[in-house]
N, C-alpha and C positions, 0 to 999 in steps of 0.2 A: 308375957306371951299371949298372943291373940287366941281366942277360942275358935275352933273350926266350926264354920257354918256350911261347908261343902255338902251338898245333897247327893249321897251315893245311890239314891233310889228314886229318881225322878219318875213321874207318871202322868198320864192323862186320866183324869177322873170322869167317869161316866156311870150312868145307871143302866142296868140290863140284867140278863139272865146268866147266872153262873152256878155251876155244880161243883162241889168240892168232895173229893174222896171217891175211891173206887166203887163203893156201894151205891152212892148217889148217881154216878155216871153210868154204872151198868143199869140201874133201874130205868134211867131216862132213855137209854138206848134199847133196852129190852122192850119198852113200849113201842118204839119205832119198828122194832122187828116184827111185831104183831101185824102191822099193817103193810109192811113192805119186807118181805121175807129174807132180804139180803142186806148185809151191812159190810161196807167197804171201809176198812181202817187203813187209810193211806198214811205214809209217813216220810219225813226227810231221813237221810242217812244220819247215823249217829244216835237214833233213838234206841233205848233199851227194848228190843223187840221181844225178848223173853218175858219181860214184865207185861207187855201188852198180851201176849199169848196166855200167860197165867191168869190174868184178870178176866180176859174176855171168855176164856174157857169155862168160867163159872156161870155163864148165861146158860140156862137149862136147854138141853137138846140141840144146841148149836154145833154145826160142823165147822172146823176151822180149816181154812186153806191158807198156806204160806206162799205169798208171792215169790219168795226166793226159790222155791221148789220149781217154779216155771221158767226160771232163767236158764240160759245157756250154761254149760258146765264152767267151772272155774278156769280150767286150762284154756278154754276158748276165749273167756273174757279177758284173761291176761294177755293173750295174743292180740285181741281186738284193741286194748288200751295201751299196748306196749309203745307205740309211736308217740303217745302223749306223755307217758311216764318218763321215757328216755333212760339213759343209764347214768344220769347225773344224780349226785347225792341231794341236791337242793332243788334244781330247776327242771321243769317239764315244759310241755307245749300245750296251749289252750285247746281243749277237745272240741270236735264238731259233732260228737255222738249225741244222740237223744235216747230217751229211756226205752223206746221201742226196740232199739238195737240190742238191748240186754235179753229180750225174751226169745225163748225157744218157740217157734210159731206152732208146732204141733202140740207141745204141752199146753200152751195158752189156749188153743182151740179146744182141746179136750176138757180143760177146766171149765171153760165157758159153757160147753155142751152139758157137763154134769150139773153145773148151777142151774140151768134151765130145767133139767129133769128132776132134781131132787125135791122132796116134799118137806124136809125139815129146814130150820133157819140155817143160813150159811153166813159165816163171818170170814172175809178175806182180809188178811193182815200183811202189810209190807208195802215197800215203795213200788208203786204202780197198781195198787189195789183197784183204783178207779178204772184202769185199763182192762182188768180182769172182769169187773162188775160194773159197767158204765151206768146202769140204771138203779144202782143201790143207794140206800142212805149213806151219805158220804161223811166220814169223820177224817179230819186231817190232824196228824200229830206233828207239830212243827218243832224245830229245834235251831237255836242260834249257833253260829259257828264257834263262838268263843266257848261255849259249854262243850261242843264236840271236841275242841282241842284239849279240854281238861280230860275227857274220857280217853282220847288218844294217849295222853301221858300216863294214864293208868291202864292202858292196853285193855280196855273194856269193850270196845265196839269194832265191828267189822266195817270194811269199805263196802261200796255198792256191789253186791254179787261175789265179793272176794273176801276171804278171811285173812286179813293182814295184821291181826292183833299183835303179833310178835315182831313186826317190823319196827325199826327205829322210828321214833316219833316224827322225825323230819320227813321220812318217806311216807308215813300215814298222812301227814299234813300236805305233802306234795300231791299225793293222789286226790285228796279233797279239793285242794286249790285249783289244780289244772283240769280235773276231770269230774269228780262226783258232784261237787257242789254246783257246778255249771249245768250238768245234766239235770240235777234235781231242781234248780231254779227255773230252767226252761220248762220243765214239766209242771211245776207248781204254779207258774204263771198262767197256765191253761185251765187251772182248777178253781181259782178264787170265787168265781160266781156259781160254782156247782157245790161247794162245800156246805154241808148242813151244820156241822159242829166243828169247833176248833179245840184241840186237846193240848194242854201244857203239861209236859212230863219232865220239865227241866230239873226239878227236885224229885228224885226217885221216892216213890211211895206217897207222894203228895200231889196227886194229879188234880188239875182243874179244867173245866170245860165250859166254853161259852157257845152260844148259838150264832148263826149267821147274821142276824139283826144286830146283836151286841158287838160282834167283830167289826162290822162296817160302821157302826156308830163311832167306835174308837178310832178307826182309820179315817173317817171323814172329819172328826173333830181335830185329830192330831195334825192332819195335812193343811188345816186352815188357820193355824196359830203358831206362835213360837213354841218350841219343845226341845227337850234334851233326850238323847239316848242314854242307856244305862252304862256308865263308865265301867271299865274293868282294869285291874291293876296286876302287874306281874314283876317278879324279881328279874335281875339281870346281872351278869358277871361284873358289871361296872356300876350297879345300881347305888342309889343314895338314900338320904334320910329325910329330905324336905317334905315329900308327900305324906309321910307318916303323920306329920303334925298338921299340915294344911288340909288334908283330906281325911284326917281322923282314921288312919288305918292301923292294923295290928302292929303294936310297937315291938312285939316279940320276934317278928320276922327280921331276917338279916338285913334285907333292903328291898326297896321297890324302884325298879328302873323305868318301867313303862307305865303310863296311864293312857289307854285308848278311849277317848271320850267323844270322838266323832269319826267312827269308821263304820258306816251303816251296814256294809256287807257283813260285818262280824259282830256288832253290838246287838244287844237286845233292846226292846221297847217295852215298857210296862203300861198296861191299861189297868187302872184301878177301878174295878167294877164292884159297885155297892161296898167299897171299902177293902176289897180283896185284890191283891196284885196278881194280874194274869200276864205272864211273860211270852213274848213272841219275838222272832227275829225282826230287827228294824228294817231289814232289806225288803219285807213285805210292803212297807209303806212306799219304798222307791219303785217297786214293780207295779203297784196298784195306782199310785198317785204321781207318776213321773212328771206329767205336764204341770200339775199344780205345785208340786214340790220344787222341781228343778227350774221350771220356766220353759216356754217353748223353744227359745233359741238354744238353750243348754241341752235339752232333750234332743233337739235336732243334731246336735254335735256329738253327744255321748250316749244317746239311747237311754236305756234304763240302768245306767251306771251313775252312782253319786260321785261326782268327780273331785271333791275337796275333802282332805283328811286333816284333822287336828289331833295331836297327841302330845303327851309330855315325855320328856327324857330327863330323869332326875339323876344327876351326878354329884349333888352336894353331899359331901362326905364319902363319895364314891371314886370312880376312876375314869380314865379317858374312854370314850367310845372307840370302836375300831376305826383305823384310818381306812377310808372307803371311797367308792365312786359309784354312781348309778349310771345305767346304760343310756345312750342316746335313743331317740325315737326309732331310727332305722334299725338299730341293733336289737331293740327289744321286740320289734315287730318280726324281724327275720328270725330270731333265735327262739322266741318264746310264744309268738303269736298274739302278743298284746298290742293294742293299736295306739296307746300313748304311754309315755314313760313316767318314771318316778322323779319328777322335778320337785324340789322342796325348798324350805328356808328354815333357819333357826331364829326364833324370837326369844330373847332372853327375858323370861318372866322374873328371874332372880339371878343373883350371881354373888359369889364371894370375891374378895379382892384379888385373888390369884387366878380368877377364871380366865380361860383362853378358848379361842376357836381356831382350829387348823383349817385353812381354806386356801385352795389354789397352790400352784407350784411357784417356786421362786424365780425371779428373773434370771434368765441365762442358764436354767438348770439343763444338765446333760441327761436327756431322757433315757438313753441307753444305759447309763450308769445307774440311774435310779431303778429301772426295772431289774437290772442285774442284782442290785443290792436287795431288792424285795425278794427275788428268787432265792438268794443266798440265806436271807432271813427265814424264808419259808422252810428251807432245808435245815435250819438250825445252825448255820455256819457262822452268822454274825448277828448282832443286835441291830436292827434297822434304825439308822439316824434320821428320824422324821424331820428334825429341825434343819438338817442340811438341805432338804429338798422342798419342804412344804412351809408356807407361811404360817407362823404362830402369832396370832393376833390377840392382844388383850381385849377382854370382853366385859362389858358392864351391863347392869339392868337396863332393859328397854332397847339395847342394841338389836338390830335386825340384819342377819346375814343371808344373802340370797345364794341359792345352790342349784342352778340349772344343771340338767343331766350332763355328765362328762366332767363335773368339777370335783377334784379331790377335796375331801372335808372330813372333820371329825370334831365333835364337841369335847373339850377337855374336862377334867375333874372340876367340881365345885361350881357347876352351872345348873340352872333349872330352865330347860329349853321347852318352849312351846313350839312344836314342829308343825309348821303350816305348809301343806304339800298337796300334790295330786295324789289320787287314791291308790295306785299300784304300791303295794307295801312289802313285797318280798324281795325285790330286785336290787339287793345290796351286794356289790362285789367287794369283799373285804381284802385289803391289800396288806395290812399289818395289824396284829392284835396285841401288841405290847407284851409278848411272851406270857399270854394269859390263857387259862383254861376256861371252858364253858361251865355252867352250872352242873353239868353231868360229869365233870372231871376230865373232859376230853378237849383237845384242841378244836376250836371252831373252824369250819372250812374257810380256807383262803383261796381267792380267785385272781391271782396276779395275771394269769394269762387272758382271762376275760377282761380284766380291768385295763390292761394295756391297750386293748382294742378300742376303748371308749374314752380314754382320758384326753381332755382338750388341753393341750400344752400351751395354748395361747391364754388360758386363764391363769396369768401369772400375777406377780405382786402388783404391778401397775394396774392391771385389769381389775383385780380384787378391790383395791382401794378406791378406784374410780367408780365401779359399777356394781359391786357386790356387797360392800360394807356400808350400812347406814345410808343407803341411797334415798334420802328423804326430801320431799318436795312439799312445801306449805300449799294447801289447797283452799283454805279459807279460815277466817276467825272473826269473832265477834265477842261481845261481852259475856264471858263465862263459858266460852267454847273455842276450840281450835281443831281443825281437821288436817292431817298430813297424810300424804301418800308415802308408804314405806316399801313398796315393791308390788309385785315381784319383778324379776328380770324380764326384759322384753321377749325372751324365748319362751317363757312360761305363761300359761293362760290365766293364772290367778292374779287378780288385783287385791292389794291390801291397803286398807285405810285405818289410821289410828285417830281416835277422838279423845281429846281431854275436855272434860265438861263438869260444870257444876249447876248447870241449867238444863232443861229438856233440850235434846238434840233431835231434829227431824232426819230420819233415814228413808230411803226408797230402795226396794229391792231391784228395780231396774230390770225386770224380767229374768233375774238369776237368783237361785237360792243364795242366801246370806248365811255365813257361819261366823260367829263372834265369840270372843272370850272376854271376860271382865278382868282386865289386867291390874287395875287398882280400884280400891273401894270395897267396903264390906258387902253392900247390896246395891242393886240397881233394879229399876222396874221398866219393862217393855210394855207400851200401851199403844192402842189403836186410835188414831184421831177420829175415826168414825164409829168406834165402839164395836168393831167387828169380831173382836176376841177379848176374852177376859185378861185383865192385867196380869203379866207374867213376871215373877220376881226371880232374879239371878243373884248368885253369891260369888265372892271372890274366887277366881280361877276356874269358874265353871264355863264350859263351852255350850253354846246354845245355837239352835238353827232356826232361821226364819224362812218359811216357804215362800217361793217367788210370788205365789198368788196373794200374799198378804199386801203387797204394794207398799203404802206409806206406813211407817211406825215410828214411835218416839222412844228414846231411852233417857232416863233421868236418874240422878242419885236418889236413894230410898232408904228408909229405915235409919240405921246407924250411920249412913253415909250422907244424909240430907244436909245440905249446906257446905259439903265438902267436895273436893274434886275427885272424879272417877275417870278411869281410862279404859277404853275398849279397843280391840283390834278387830277388824271386819274383813273377811274374804269373800270374794265372789268371782264369777267367771267374766273374764274381760273379752269383749267382742271386737 
């Protein structure tokens, strides 16, 4: 059995200023308070605010002001956000609120007046601290969405201005996804050049702080070279065993279903400062360096959204995913306020002999009968016969199945799927879940009524085999290399190219961010023909990102793979 070389802790290495531990951090900030009598400790939602209050209260003579005390009352905020939360168990509507909407104007004005008049040091703590004290020394306590989700599961953190710790995890996530995180990202995007210190409290009791210069040194370096975000792994009701070995995960866990290794809105980014890992949300890089990272044409189309998502779905030794469908662009825009939809594809990174993919409806299917059977199955009256209505296609390693919005699909058991898709990642309408309970012991929500509104009934057997299964075109070949186009579908904006190579292959970003995965080979190395970045080594199954500004780069087999054939798949935005 091969030994795992998958790097779970990728980082950008820099030299700079870093403080470790509360004593060191307090001492550094107390010195700043002597010269500038006000300290604003601003933060993202999901931070342990009580930890901040406890530790900063130890600064002598300092008066603490909590930003949350200056918000409108909770009942008012619930009414204000009700239209974005909706009454749905999973889905809301993208907010247009900004952080200023949360403040009670009279309370804010009174606090600002008091700060001007008080003689002792003042420390303002909470989301919006910079709005309360705009001229203060500014510390920002950032938080990646993945860690916030773990805190949701433990019912540890409040929402923005609202104590919803006792809500179901799905409702906490929904408020974050549709409202809080978008409000906080808009606000944070105005602060980047104002922040004096960045504080990492992802690990409770082990804080780290860097200064502005160190932060931007890390951002600048990362945005000009190949890099990886920090992958995270999660169990699933259908989860498998493949990633435990390949990614060297905890063997005692029942399963791992998901690995999110390129979802910059939710992943972390590590800066290794003087040998110490400092964690920040990778979305900061997207917000700050959207042009360099995404490329001008991509930024013009998607703004400061990273549009390409790579993740793993491990069902080897597990079960079928839910039979599902994703919305069309029109439906997702009208129903949820998203401006592009969750188009995707399944690339088979590995597969057992009995692996299958369910894709598209069968020729001549009776749509009314199928929907009625799905409803009966949802009510528990029958077991839905998926094979009666949906194509069940044998799947093998390196097959690529294209899944534009509106196409019924499901990866079967004993597959290791690299999912290459557009970034929206919540909008799955489950139609049938194989009589299975979720990890919480409850049935997972089924969305037959929404699903029937978006199913494209023309995606039938003939269509699937002609246009959605292994739609491969040879683009070029030479001694030691071959390039193929494997998708995606013409309705999807992502282009994918597969390279087989035992010699260096020249790539060009072509004004788009490139996202790649090493599908075969122990190691490969990414290099700059002009030496604009340090050589970057990747390992089997790792996803890596090439910023658009890199331009030309080469990839060749490296280390244990020298002289052998490697395979990569590359995704970029098609114009």
